[in-house]
N, C-alpha and C positions, 0 to 999 in steps of 0.2 A: 393677300396671298395670291401668287400667280398660278394660273392653271390653264389648261387647254380645254376649250369648250367647242361645241358644235353650234353653228348658226344656221338655221334653216330659213330660207326665203323662197316661198312658193315652190317647194320640192327641189330647190337647188341647194346643195349642202356645201358650204365653204369652210374648210378647216383652217383655223388661224391659231397660231401658237403663242402662248405666253402673254395673255392680256388679262386685265382685271376690270371689274365693273363696279362702279359706284351707283347703287340703285337710286339714291336720291337724285343724282344729276343725270342718270342714264348715260354715263360716259364710258367710253371704251378706249383704252390705249393698247395698240397692237405692237408687239415687239417685232421689228423687221430691220431692214437695212436699205441703203440707197444703192441703186444699180445704174450704171451708165451704159446705155445701149451702144452697140458697135457703131451706129451712125453718128454718135456724138463724139467719137474719138478722132483726134486730128489725123489726117490722111496725107500721104505723100502725093506728089504729082503723078498723073497717069503716064502711060507709055509715050504719049505725044507731048508731055511736059505741061499739060493743063493743070491749073490749080484746082484742087478738089476741096469742097467745103464740107462742114459737118453740122449736124443739127445741134440745137442748144436745149436738149431735153435730158432730164434724169427722172428716174422713177423711184418711188418708195414702195418696196415690195414686202409682202407680209411674212414670207418665210424663205428658207433656203431653196425650196422647190417650186415656189409660186412667184410669178411676176404680176399676176392679175388677181384682184379680189373675187372675181367671179361674175357670172351673169345673175340676173334676178328677174322676177316678175315686175315689170315697170309699174310704179305707182305715181301718178301725177300729183305729187304733194308739195313740190318745191323743196323737199327735204332730201338728205343724202340717200343714196340707194341702199345702203346698209346703215341702220341707225346707231347712234352712240359715238361715232368717230368725230374728231374735230378737224378733219380735212375740209377744204373750202368748197362751197357751193356758189352758184351765181348770186343767190340771195345773201349769203354771209359776206361775200366780197362787196356787194352793193352796200351793205350795212357798214362794213369796215371803212370804205372809201367815200362815205357820205353821198352815195348816188341815189338814195331813196330817203324819203321822210314819211312818217316819223321813223326813227331808228329803234330797233330792239336793244335795250341795254345789254352790253356784252357781246352782241352779234354772234351768239352761239349758233353754229350751223344746224343744230338739231331743233332749233326753235324759230330761226329767222326764215320768213317765207316771201318777203317782198323783193321781187326780181327787178333788175334794171329795166327801164323802158326807154323808148325813143330810138333815134337813129334814122338816117336817110341817105340818099345817094348810094355810095358803094364802098365796100372794103374788099380788096383782093389779097388773098394769101398765096404767096409764091413758094412752091416746094418742088422737090425732085421725086421722080418715080410716080407710080399710080397707086392711089388708095381706092380699090374697087368698091368698097363699102362705105365711102365717105357720106353719101346721102342717107343711107339707111341708119348709119351710126348717129348722124346728126338728128334724125327723127327720133331715135330712142332717147338720146340725151335730152332733146327738147320736151318729149313727153314726160320723162322722169321729173324734170324741173319745172314743169308747168309753163313752158314757153310756147308762143304761137308757132305755127308752121313757118318755116324759113323760105325766103326767096333765094334759092341756092343753085348755082351753076358751076359745073366743072368744065374747064377749058384746057385743051392740050396745046402747049406753046408751039409745037412743031406741026400741029395738025393731025398727028397720029398718037393714039393712046400709048403712053409709056408702059414699060413692064413694071411690075411691083418690085420694091426693094427686097432682095432676098434675105436681108437681116431683120426686116420688120420695123426698123427704127424710123424710117421716113413715113411709114403708114401711121405710126403713133404720132409723129410730129404733125401730120396733116389733120388727123382727128382732133388733136388739141387745138390747132390753129383755127379750124373751121368752127368748132363748138364754142370756143371762148371768145372769138371775135363776135359771133352771133349772140352769145349770152350777154355781152356787154352792150350790144347795139342791135336788138332784135328787129328794129325797123329798117335796117340797112340791107341793101342787096349784097349778097355774099358771093364772091367768085373764088374758086380754087383753081389756080393756074399751075399746071403740072409740067415740069421740064423733064426731058427724057433721061437725065442722069444728074449727078451731083457735082459736075464740073462748074466752076465759076462762070465759064463762057455760056453754058446752057442756061444757068439760072439767071444771068443778067439778061439774056434774050427773053426769058420768061417775064422778068421784071418789065421789060419794054412792052410786052403784050399786055400785062396787067395794067400798066400805066394808061394805055389807050382805052381799055375797058372802063377804068375808073373815071377818066376824063370825059368819056362819052356819056357816062351816067350822071354827069353834073359835078364831079369832083369827089374827093374822099381820100382814102388811105390805102397804101400798099404796105403789107407786113412781111418781113423777112426774118424768120426765126432760125437763122443759120449764119455761118461765117467761117472765115479761115484766119490764121495768124496774118498779121499785116505783112506786106511785101513791097519791095522796090517796084515802082511803076504803077502802084494802085491808083494814083491820082488820075491816070488816063481813063479810068472807068467812072469817075465821079459824075460825069455828065449824064449817065444813065438815070440818075435820081433827080432830074430837073424838069420833068413834064409839068407844065403849068396846071395848077389846080389840084395837084396830087401831093400829099404829105407822106413821106416814107419813114417807116419804123424798122430798126434793125436791132437784133439781139447783141447785147454787150458781151455775151459769152458766159460760160460756166466754169472758168478757170482763171487764175490770175493773169493780168495783162490785157492787151487790147486786140480786138478782132476787126476784120474788114468784112462787110461794109459799115459796121457800127462806127468806125472811126472817120468815115466820110463826113465832111462838113455839110453835106446835102441830105442827111438823114437825122432823125431823132433817135438817139442811142438809148435803148431800154435796159436798165439795170435790174438787179434782183435784191429783194429784202427777205427777212424772216418775220413770221407772225408768231408772237408768243401768246399762248392761251393758258388759263388756269386749268390744271389737270383734273380738278374735281368738278368745276362748274362749266368749263368751256368758254368762259368769258375772256374777251380780248384784254391782254395786259399791256403789250407794247409792240411796236414794230422796230426792228433793228437791222443793221447791215447783215447780209448773208456773206459769210467768209469766203465762199467759193465763187462769188459773182465776179464777172469780168469787169474791167475798168482800169483806167490809168491814163498815161500820156502817150499820144501817138508818136512814134519815131519817124513818121513820114508826113502826116498831114499838119499844116500850120493852123494856128489858132483862128477860128472863124470870128467874125465881128460880133456874133451874139454872145461870145464868151469874153468879150473885152472887160466886162464887169467882174470877172473872176480870174483875171490875169495874174494876180498874186499867187494863185494856186496852180494854174496851168502853164504860166509862162508864155512862151511862143508856140506851144504845141496845142493841138486839138485834144481836149480832155473828154473822157467818157466815164460814166454814162451821163445823159442829160436829165433823165427822170427815171424813177424806179417803181416797182410793183412786186408783190409777193412772188418769189421765185425759188425759195428753198424747198426741195422735194420733201423734206420732213414736215413742212407746212403746206403741202401741195394741194392741187385741185383735182376734183373728180373728172375723169374723161372716159367716154365709152368708145371702145374700139373692137372690131372683129378682126383680130390680128392672127394670121395663120402661123406666125413664128412665136408669138408671145402669149397667145391665149385670147379668148373671147370674153368680154365683159368689162368691168369697171377697173380702171387703173388710177393710181395716184401719181400725178405728173407734176414735176417742177422744172426749174431751169429758166433762163431768161427768155426762152420762147414763150412761156406763159406771160411774162411781162410784155413782150412785144405785141402779141396779138390782142391782149386785153387792153393795153393802152391805146392801140389803134381804135378799138371799139369805143373807149371812153371819149377820145377826142372826136370821133364821129358824132356821138350823142351831144357833145358840147356845142356842135353846130357852127363853129367858126369857118370851116372849110377854106382855110387860108391858101394863098397862091403857091406856097412852096414850103419845104421843110424848114428853111431858114426863117420864114415868117412865123411858123409855128414855134420854133425854138426862141425867137425873139419874144413872143408872147410868154412862153414859159419862164425865161430868164428875167423878164420884166416883173414877174410876180415872185421871184426868189425871196424867201424869208417872209412871205405873206402867209400867215398861219391859217387863214381861211381858204387858201387854195392848195397848199402843199404841206404835208406832214414832214417837218424837218427831222431827219434821222440823225441822232446824235450819239448812239451807242453802237459799238461793234467795230470790226476792222476787216480788211480784205487786202488783196494785192500780192505781188511778189514779195516773199519773205514776210507776208502779213504786215506790210509796212505802211499801208494807207489806213486812215481812221475816219470813221463817221464824225463830222464836225458840225458846229453851228454854221448854217448857210450851205454853200456848195462844197461837195467833197467828191473824191475819186472813187468812192464806194457806191454812193447812191445818187449822185448828181444833186439836183435841187431838192430831192426827197421823193416821197410818194404822193399819190393823188389824194386830194380832198375835194370832193364835189366836181362841178363842171366849169367853174370860172377859172380864168387864167390859162385855159387850154386852147 
């Protein structure tokens, strides 16, 4: 029977509508809906004709009047901030993707407590506008999930602190990026590089700043959880993603079709999947394609050499994504954000931004630190269909007119599939 109840967490009362509890499994399913922030909507060029990019985040919100689940008294238990839900934690993700051993059977977020470990050198997250509480929010996130203190630095790409995003969307994007790159690679140095606005011009300059920081730290990854629809002339920007010793990750997008810079041959394109769990036990059932995930054939970029082995699928075009990760907001991850527009507390966040920053962290921990994104993609595609390295996603569909299907091997919904462990990365 569905009913409304009060949940009290250290004197903070959060009202959630329409959920049921199975006492035996301590499971809670909350009735809500997916919200797309204004920052994730496609935007027209500005007055000077500059291309404007959008974030790749969506939120699962608990009611018509709430975007945030609320604050709580942080408990360093590695478990969810509110018990009983099956949204993903660092530990449950580490279990699902074989990043820790031994695994807890079923990888229930309310039981699993072994966090990812490792990481070195640097990961830089590139975003627009300023998130003034990024450091304190990361500290709250880390305390809740039992992570060590982070080596975290904010850098302003133009040397001047940007203004916050008036919609709050980019602040949520930044909180997600920082927290989940760090969650996957707690040993890495984390940079947040903030551009003054969300024009492609400003963000690409921020990428160049981020690239220098990562290269100076001995190599690593640059993560870009944003993009725009592809456009004529985009290839002239591809050189930005070629700093030696840096591997670039870009979000494939949260709607049918291809985005830039995800379609650049000089990045690893990160797609989104869905995690299916048993409603009674919380146990993992399967990973499937996320119907809203971006992907497809680029109308601009030619097939790169690392996709020659899948040319029967991509033809002469660059196909995206390359590799995928949980991105469906209905199966989203916990993020802490002090957001003046959306609320203060714990959010459930999805979108291929989750995939992008998390995969950057996983590749960092894998430790290959390859010379370029092409070299990283060559490693990934060389392990295509290796069941010990990637989970081949064979159920679900996506794309324009829902015309693309998850297939054996490479497909335009999930690429080579999702991560399993650290080899082949």
